[in-house]
N, CA, C and O atoms as a DFTB+ gen file, in Angstrom:
380 C
 N C O
     1  1       0.930      -1.075      -0.107
     2  2       0.099      -0.036      -0.071
     3  2       0.784       1.425       0.110
     4  3       0.270       2.534      -0.035
     5  1       2.079       1.080       0.467
     6  2       2.777       2.363       0.893
     7  2       3.764       2.504      -0.565
     8  3       4.608       3.390      -0.697
     9  1       3.525       1.646      -1.410
    10  2       4.116       2.023      -2.885
    11  2       3.008       2.675      -3.700
    12  3       3.432       3.106      -4.772
    13  1       1.825       2.853      -3.514
    14  2       0.924       3.838      -4.207
    15  2       1.098       4.807      -3.797
    16  3       1.026       5.656      -4.685
    17  1       1.363       5.306      -2.616
    18  2       1.426       6.618      -2.100
    19  2       2.835       7.454      -2.705
    20  3       2.945       8.580      -3.190
    21  1       3.812       6.400      -2.450
    22  2       5.075       6.996      -3.244
    23  2       5.108       7.189      -4.738
    24  3       5.768       8.044      -5.328
    25  1       4.202       6.159      -5.352
    26  2       4.069       6.471      -6.926
    27  2       3.378       7.782      -7.076
    28  3       3.817       8.581      -7.903
    29  1       2.313       8.082      -6.335
    30  2       1.307       9.396      -6.693
    31  2       2.377      10.512      -6.282
    32  3       2.461      11.458      -7.066
    33  1       3.102      10.526      -5.298
    34  2       4.140      11.511      -4.771
    35  2       5.233      11.832      -6.111
    36  3       5.644      12.933      -6.477
    37  1       5.525      10.546      -6.662
    38  2       6.303      10.790      -7.884
    39  2       5.894      11.752      -9.068
    40  3       6.484      12.659      -9.657
    41  1       4.455      11.098      -9.189
    42  2       3.602      11.835     -10.603
    43  2       3.378      13.148     -10.220
    44  3       3.203      13.844     -11.220
    45  1       3.293      13.934      -8.923
    46  2       3.141      14.866      -8.419
    47  2       4.631      15.865      -8.633
    48  3       4.743      17.072      -8.848
    49  1       5.701      14.748      -8.464
    50  2       6.952      15.656      -8.610
    51  2       6.871      15.771     -10.277
    52  3       7.284      16.803     -10.806
    53  1       6.458      14.945     -10.895
    54  2       6.542      15.349     -12.381
    55  2       5.602      16.371     -12.965
    56  3       5.798      16.809     -14.098
    57  1       4.543      16.780     -12.191
    58  2       3.887      17.953     -12.499
    59  2       4.694      19.409     -12.017
    60  3       4.358      20.488     -12.506
    61  1       5.670      19.311     -11.115
    62  2       6.443      20.228     -10.560
    63  2       7.156      20.222     -11.607
    64  3       6.946      21.251     -12.249
    65  1       8.196      19.290     -12.279
    66  2       8.764      19.563     -13.102
    67  2       8.553      20.274     -14.297
    68  3       9.412      20.997     -14.802
    69  1       7.032      20.021     -14.926
    70  2       6.438      20.289     -16.010
    71  2       6.307      21.738     -15.607
    72  3       6.850      22.524     -16.385
    73  1       5.767      22.204     -14.667
    74  2       5.696      23.591     -14.191
    75  2       6.958      24.433     -14.293
    76  3       6.827      25.648     -14.447
    77  1       7.963      23.982     -14.233
    78  2       9.336      24.574     -14.484
    79  2       9.300      25.292     -15.600
    80  3       9.826      26.397     -15.728
    81  1       8.623      24.639     -16.525
    82  2       8.662      24.970     -17.992
    83  2       7.891      26.613     -18.228
    84  3       8.147      27.464     -19.080
    85  1       6.957      26.626     -17.198
    86  2       6.216      27.969     -17.339
    87  2       6.981      28.946     -16.309
    88  3       6.721      30.149     -16.341
    89  1       7.729      28.539     -15.585
    90  2       8.271      29.583     -15.038
    91  2       9.547      30.091     -15.657
    92  3      10.213      31.062     -15.297
    93  1       9.738      29.359     -16.536
    94  2      11.118      30.128     -17.556
    95  2      10.482      30.373     -18.590
    96  3      11.284      30.702     -19.465
    97  1       9.283      30.388     -19.009
    98  2       8.718      30.781     -20.379
    99  2       7.270      31.946     -20.060
   100  3       6.590      32.526     -20.906
   101  1       7.155      31.991     -18.624
   102  2       5.907      32.759     -18.297
   103  2       5.924      34.104     -18.624
   104  3       6.894      34.736     -18.206
   105  1       5.006      34.756     -19.331
   106  2       5.272      36.058     -20.009
   107  2       4.905      37.253     -18.827
   108  3       5.281      38.425     -18.819
   109  1       4.281      36.737     -18.110
   110  2       3.546      37.790     -16.824
   111  2       3.977      37.226     -15.570
   112  3       4.036      36.000     -15.486
   113  1       4.297      37.971     -14.547
   114  2       4.271      37.773     -13.206
   115  2       3.328      37.043     -12.497
   116  3       3.600      36.228     -11.615
   117  1       1.901      37.424     -12.997
   118  2       0.927      36.587     -12.512
   119  2       1.260      35.014     -12.831
   120  3       1.323      34.096     -12.014
   121  1       1.436      34.968     -14.097
   122  2       2.108      33.263     -14.583
   123  2       2.888      32.696     -13.519
   124  3       2.707      31.590     -13.010
   125  1       3.728      33.497     -13.239
   126  2       4.880      32.767     -12.355
   127  2       4.487      32.457     -11.230
   128  3       4.976      31.490     -10.646
   129  1       3.359      33.343     -10.602
   130  2       2.963      33.222      -9.071
   131  2       2.342      32.057      -9.223
   132  3       2.600      31.141      -8.442
   133  1       1.174      31.848     -10.528
   134  2       0.454      30.733     -10.375
   135  2       1.156      29.327     -10.195
   136  3       0.893      28.432      -9.393
   137  1       2.052      29.390     -11.101
   138  2       3.315      28.232     -10.840
   139  2       3.595      27.932      -9.262
   140  3       3.371      26.927      -8.587
   141  1       4.112      29.065      -8.970
   142  2       4.761      29.019      -7.313
   143  2       3.637      28.539      -6.534
   144  3       3.942      27.765      -5.627
   145  1       2.346      28.831      -6.681
   146  2       1.275      28.120      -6.000
   147  2       1.287      26.814      -6.364
   148  3       1.264      26.007      -5.434
   149  1       1.324      26.309      -7.696
   150  2       1.333      25.012      -7.751
   151  2       2.308      24.265      -7.152
   152  3       2.192      23.112      -6.737
   153  1       3.416      25.070      -7.120
   154  2       4.446      24.209      -6.404
   155  2       4.393      23.882      -4.938
   156  3       4.845      22.856      -4.430
   157  1       3.675      25.058      -4.195
   158  2       3.142      24.832      -2.966
   159  2       2.219      23.917      -2.731
   160  3       2.313      23.202      -1.733
   161  1       1.282      23.806      -3.528
   162  2       0.222      23.025      -3.611
   163  2       0.690      21.345      -3.779
   164  3       0.201      20.456      -3.082
   165  1       1.568      21.151      -4.678
   166  2       1.969      20.067      -5.092
   167  2       3.159      19.396      -3.666
   168  3       3.204      18.254      -3.209
   169  1       3.978      20.610      -3.285
   170  2       4.703      19.946      -2.386
   171  2       4.018      19.585      -0.847
   172  3       4.597      18.819      -0.076
   173  1       3.189      20.000      -0.631
   174  2       1.979      19.909       0.578
   175  2       1.812      18.404       0.076
   176  3       2.093      17.403       0.735
   177  1       1.406      18.434      -0.950
   178  2       0.511      16.997      -1.220
   179  2       1.614      15.860      -1.392
   180  3       1.465      14.731      -0.923
   181  1       2.644      16.232      -2.050
   182  2       3.762      15.316      -1.674
   183  2       4.254      14.823      -0.393
   184  3       4.584      13.649      -0.227
   185  1       4.303      15.715       0.506
   186  2       4.724      15.728       1.924
   187  2       3.437      14.841       2.429
   188  3       3.748      13.704       2.783
   189  1       2.334      15.104       2.502
   190  2       1.366      14.289       2.882
   191  2       1.527      12.667       2.393
   192  3       1.525      11.765       3.230
   193  1       1.642      12.453       1.198
   194  2       1.636      11.683       0.678
   195  2       2.787      10.603       1.196
   196  3       2.796       9.379       1.324
   197  1       3.717      11.619       1.422
   198  2       5.323      10.630       1.847
   199  2       5.225      10.136       3.470
   200  3       5.830       9.169       3.932
   201  1       4.302      11.050       4.231
   202  2       3.986      10.963       5.566
   203  2       3.167       9.519       5.711
   204  3       3.335       8.757       6.663
   205  1       2.321       9.292       4.685
   206  2       1.584       8.303       4.817
   207  2       2.262       6.900       4.317
   208  3       2.170       5.776       4.809
   209  1       2.966       7.353       3.181
   210  2       3.660       6.129       2.507
   211  2       4.531       5.628       3.350
   212  3       4.579       4.424       3.599
   213  1       5.399       6.608       3.936
   214  2       6.852       6.131       4.920
   215  2       6.467       5.990       6.280
   216  3       7.330       5.675       7.098
   217  1       4.953       6.234       6.741
   218  2       4.626       6.187       8.100
   219  2       5.556       7.177       8.676
   220  3       6.213       6.702       9.602
   221  1       5.806       8.402       8.407
   222  2       6.838       9.344       9.106
   223  2       5.737      10.729       9.091
   224  3       5.536      11.431       8.100
   225  1       5.172      10.892      10.294
   226  2       4.103      11.797      10.811
   227  2       4.746      13.150      10.954
   228  3       4.027      14.144      10.851
   229  1       6.285      13.307      11.225
   230  2       6.618      14.453      11.347
   231  2       6.680      15.430       9.821
   232  3       7.036      16.607       9.762
   233  1       6.214      14.541       8.624
   234  2       6.226      15.152       7.659
   235  2       4.825      15.760       7.387
   236  3       4.608      16.280       6.292
   237  1       3.923      15.716       8.289
   238  2       2.721      16.474       8.365
   239  2       2.980      17.694       8.955
   240  3       2.458      18.646       8.375
   241  1       3.650      17.952       9.963
   242  2       3.977      19.474      10.375
   243  2       4.869      20.115       9.210
   244  3       5.034      21.327       9.072
   245  1       5.271      19.392       8.615
   246  2       6.123      20.310       7.427
   247  2       5.123      20.760       6.437
   248  3       4.977      21.901       6.000
   249  1       4.641      19.990       6.228
   250  2       3.274      20.116       5.233
   251  2       2.389      21.238       5.756
   252  3       1.929      22.100       5.008
   253  1       2.172      21.199       7.030
   254  2       1.618      22.592       7.714
   255  2       1.888      23.660       7.129
   256  3       1.168      24.402       6.460
   257  1       3.484      23.752       7.534
   258  2       4.516      25.017       7.499
   259  2       4.407      25.229       6.307
   260  3       3.906      26.339       6.125
   261  1       4.680      24.597       5.207
   262  2       4.623      24.762       3.608
   263  2       3.353      25.382       3.412
   264  3       3.381      26.501       2.899
   265  1       2.133      24.844       3.743
   266  2       0.942      25.388       3.057
   267  2       0.462      26.968       3.866
   268  3      -0.356      27.782       3.435
   269  1       1.205      27.041       5.041
   270  2       1.285      28.534       5.656
   271  2       1.940      29.301       4.669
   272  3       1.350      30.200       4.069
   273  1       3.044      29.028       4.474
   274  2       4.133      29.890       3.614
   275  2       3.680      30.222       2.361
   276  3       3.984      31.277       1.805
   277  1       2.752      29.121       1.741
   278  2       2.336      29.323       0.547
   279  2       1.548      30.273       0.364
   280  3       1.681      31.079      -0.557
   281  1       0.386      30.312       1.437
   282  2      -0.577      31.508       1.696
   283  2      -0.100      32.684       1.749
   284  3      -0.767      33.564       1.205
   285  1       1.211      33.068       2.426
   286  2       1.708      33.989       2.730
   287  2       2.499      34.562       1.614
   288  3       2.714      35.774       1.603
   289  1       2.982      33.734       0.607
   290  2       3.540      34.275      -0.355
   291  2       2.496      34.748      -1.545
   292  3       2.777      35.640      -2.345
   293  1       1.333      34.066      -1.542
   294  2       0.498      34.723      -2.186
   295  2       0.076      36.067      -2.029
   296  3       0.015      36.903      -2.930
   297  1      -0.271      36.263      -0.588
   298  2      -0.925      37.599      -0.053
   299  2       0.209      38.820      -0.190
   300  3      -0.048      40.017      -0.315
   301  1       1.499      38.218      -0.136
   302  2       2.532      39.241      -0.437
   303  2       2.361      39.685      -2.035
   304  3       2.131      40.872      -2.265
   305  1       2.459      38.855      -3.009
   306  2       2.477      38.825      -4.202
   307  2       1.342      40.017      -4.563
   308  3       1.576      41.079      -5.141
   309  1       0.077      39.550      -4.069
   310  2      -1.029      40.207      -4.465
   311  2      -1.002      41.643      -3.806
   312  3      -1.522      42.613      -4.356
   313  1      -0.331      41.709      -2.539
   314  2      -0.191      43.181      -1.986
   315  2       0.481      44.027      -2.862
   316  3       0.009      45.086      -3.277
   317  1       1.839      43.470      -3.218
   318  2       2.985      44.026      -3.985
   319  2       2.571      44.421      -5.403
   320  3       3.146      45.342      -5.984
   321  1       1.655      43.783      -5.916
   322  2       1.391      44.108      -7.231
   323  2       0.064      44.707      -7.601
   324  3      -0.020      45.232      -8.712
   325  1      -1.028      44.693      -6.776
   326  2      -2.303      45.310      -7.021
   327  2      -2.074      46.628      -6.957
   328  3      -1.366      47.127      -6.082
   329  1      -2.822      47.483      -8.142
   330  2      -2.284      48.808      -7.891
   331  2      -3.923      49.281      -8.020
   332  3      -4.444      49.269      -9.136
   333  1      -4.617      49.651      -6.954
   334  2      -6.048      50.216      -6.940
   335  2      -6.046      51.804      -7.635
   336  3      -5.064      52.233      -8.241
   337  1      -7.015      52.410      -7.486
   338  2      -6.991      53.666      -8.020
   339  2      -6.147      54.685      -7.308
   340  3      -5.819      54.631      -6.123
   341  1      -5.780      55.792      -8.333
   342  2      -4.857      56.690      -7.855
   343  2      -3.816      56.056      -7.017
   344  3      -3.664      56.395      -5.843
   345  1      -3.063      55.106      -7.610
   346  2      -1.971      54.554      -7.097
   347  2      -2.046      54.328      -5.734
   348  3      -0.997      54.377      -5.092
   349  1      -3.249      54.053      -5.085
   350  2      -2.930      53.133      -3.959
   351  2      -3.076      51.626      -3.962
   352  3      -3.596      51.027      -4.904
   353  1      -2.597      51.027      -2.871
   354  2      -2.518      49.546      -2.923
   355  2      -4.210      49.143      -2.695
   356  3      -5.200      49.866      -2.800
   357  1      -4.090      47.676      -2.341
   358  2      -5.397      47.176      -2.384
   359  2      -5.941      47.520      -0.698
   360  3      -7.106      47.344      -0.341
   361  1      -5.118      47.907      -0.015
   362  2      -5.491      48.341       1.549
   363  2      -6.022      49.854       1.509
   364  3      -6.644      50.182       2.520
   365  1      -5.897      50.737       0.611
   366  2      -6.157      51.928       0.447
   367  2      -4.837      52.942       0.818
   368  3      -4.909      54.167       0.716
   369  1      -3.757      52.293       1.216
   370  2      -2.861      52.886       1.568
   371  2      -1.550      53.072       0.505
   372  3      -1.222      52.063      -0.119
   373  1      -0.722      54.434       0.256
   374  2      -0.086      54.640      -1.146
   375  2       1.031      53.687      -0.895
   376  3       1.692      53.667       0.144
   377  1       1.239      52.685      -2.193
   378  2       2.100      51.778      -2.140
   379  2       3.526      52.398      -2.545
   380  3       4.528      51.683      -2.563
């Protein structure tokens, strides 16, 4: 049964490798950020699969930290790139 989890983790690793093409060729910063989100999501999924497949529950804590960092990276990207009216950021303050 653990081989199935490791097999699916390898498939997700292949998805990350395919995403590298988009990172290198992405025409906009938003494309690159979407791939970074893919990396975060696949990374968390890989850690969860490996935690179950290898019976190593420490990987669950690492997956939780990665998911929090991915959300923080997205919020930072949006805050730094979103331009509202009159040059104000999304929160109403000048950027």
